[in-house]
N, C-alpha and C positions, 0 to 999 in steps of 0.2 A: 416401468413403462418411462420411454422416453418424453421429454419435454420438444414441441414442433418450432423450432425456428425456421421463420420463411424469410428468402432470401427476394430481394428486391432490383436491385441494382447493382453495376462494378463500374469503378470510374477510376480512370492512370490518371496517376499523379505522379514525381517524380522524389529522389531526395534531397539534403541540401546539396549546392553547390557554387561554385564562385561565379557570378555573375559577373558580364564585359558589360561596364557603365561607363556615358561620358565616352565613347570611342576610345577604349582603355581599361586596361584591369586592372582594379584597386587594391593598391601595393599590398595595405596593409589585410591581407584573403591569400590564404595560404587553399590554393585547389586540392581538394578533397580525392584519392586515390581513385573511388569506387562514384565521386560526381551522379548527380543526375541520375540515378539505377532508376528505374521502373519501378513504383508502385502501386497494387492494386487497391483500393478502398472499397470490398463486398460490404455493401449495405442490406440492413439483416435484421427484424425485427421481434421480441423476444415472445414468450408466451403472456408475456401479462401487459403489451403493448409498448414497452416501449423501445425505441430504433438504438442501435449498434452497429458500429462503421469495423470491420472486419481489415486491418492494415496488410498486405502480403508484396513483401519485398519480390523482385522477380526473381532476386538468388537463392531463393527458400525452395523454388520449382527444382531448380539446378543442384540443389544439395537434394534434395529427396531424391531427383535420379542416380544422382552419384552414392547417396547409405542404401539406397535399396535398391539400385537398378532397373528403375521405372522407363520405358522407352518416354525420348525428348517431345515425342509427337503425341502422347498418350494423356492431355489434359486432361481428360473424363479422370483419371486414376490420380495425376498429382491434384486437381484440386480436390478431390474426397477426401483425400488424405490430409490437405492440408487446413480445411473447412472442419474439420471434425478432430483432429490432431488436440486441440488446445483441452481437451474432455479425455485423455487420456490418463487416468489417476496413479503419479508417482506413487511405485508401491513400497519406498524407502520414506514416504510420509505415515508420521505415526497417526497424525487427523484424517486422512486421505478417507477411511471406510465412513465417516460421518455423513462423507456426502453423498446427495441423490443417488442412489444407482452405483457408486464406484465399488463400493464393494461384489458385485456383482461382475462386474467389467476384472476386478484384479485377477478374481477366482475362474475365471471364465478363457484368461491368459495369464494365467500363471505358468513361469518357466521357458513360454513362448521366446527364441534368441532375439536378439533387438538386433540395431546398425550396426553395433558396436561389437558384439556375440564373433569369436573369430573362428575359422575355418567353417560358415555355413552358406553354401548356394547361396547367389540372389535369390531364386524363385525363391527357395526357404525361407529366406530372409522377408521378402517382399509380402507371400501368403502371411506368413506371421502378422507382422503390420496390419494387411488389410483384415486378419482375425481382429483387432484390436480395434479398429477403424467402427466394422460392422455391429463389432463388442457395445460400442461408444451409443451409433447409432438405436442398441435394442431399450439400453437399460438408462441414456445419461439423454443428448441432443440428438435431435437427427435432423439436418436441414434439406429443407425443400421450396420449390419455387412458389414467392405467392403467385395467384392467379394472373392471365395477363391482363384482363379486362379490369380487375381491378386497378391494379400498378397505372393502365391506362389512364383511367378517370382518373387517379389523384394526379399525375400530371399533367391531367388537361382544366384539371381545378386550379392547381395553380400557377397557370397560362404560359407552362412550356412546349413551345411547337416542337414536339418528340415526337415519336414512333417510336414505343418501347417491343423491344424483342418477344418473344414467345419464351426465348430462356433469358433469364435477367443476367446471366455469367458470362453469353455471349461472345463481348467485349474480350473476355480474358482468352477465349477458350479461339478468337481470329485472331486475335493479335499477336497474342505472345509466341514467341521463335526464341528456342534456346540453343545457345551456340554449343555447338558439341565439343568442340575444345575447351572452352570453359566448364562442362560437365565432366567431361576427363581431369581438366586441373585439380577438381573438386574431388574426382572419383580419389587421387594420388592422394590427396588431404588422405583421408578415409580411409584408403591401404596402409599408410605411414603409419596413422592413427591404430588401427587393429592390428599391427603387426607388434606395435610396443607394446599391446596389453598381452598378448601371447608368449610373449620375449624380450630378449634383448634384439634389435634393431643391426642389421648387416645391412647397411645401404647399398643399390644396386642401381640399375638403369630407370627400374620400375617401381621398386621402395625406396624414399630416399629421402631427407628432409625439405623443408618448406627451399624455395631459393636457392638451389642448388641441382647441380648439371653433372652428371654423374661422367658422359658421354660413353663411347661406344669404341674412341679409334684406340690405339695402343702405346699411350704415354711412356708407358713404365720404358717398353722396346723402341720409343721412339728417343726418349734422354739417354 
């Protein structure tokens, strides 16, 4: 029997970045390559009443699209995956089966392809991962929205002038927009790594190392 964790709220934040102060950038601060990346804090409560916040960088959604072929606008699937993935047991962890429900998940999902298994269609890869998620929700942890009236009552009690949405994940679903170019770039990374697992990689226009531009022009002929 899975534990039921309740979802309460989703709040947008951002990662570390260099800030402009006093009209100019601080000279000792180096700007980050990915500074101020959007980060979601998902507030949830465990069965024992302890609060917990799950931090999800925006890029996590991009990676799941690249790894499993999830459409960039399917936030319901992406959230279902990301919220439950932490409870997928590691089959190489000798102590994994000592955790409640882990043995059942490992048994049900044994030999399913992963995002790194070469030669597997995206549809099969995604179906396998969703099977893992469903097994987690059956045997380990399931995330469910807390009652809206209860959430509103808590907000009113602490004096916040806020109307809570019916779906606590609504801010993520309405504000998140995934850039197809960023997803495509991450997909190239995934494809290159998969190809390397299958055998030696011969780079081409689609399968190439990072920071590499193979080109389609006849460079040799031009020389």
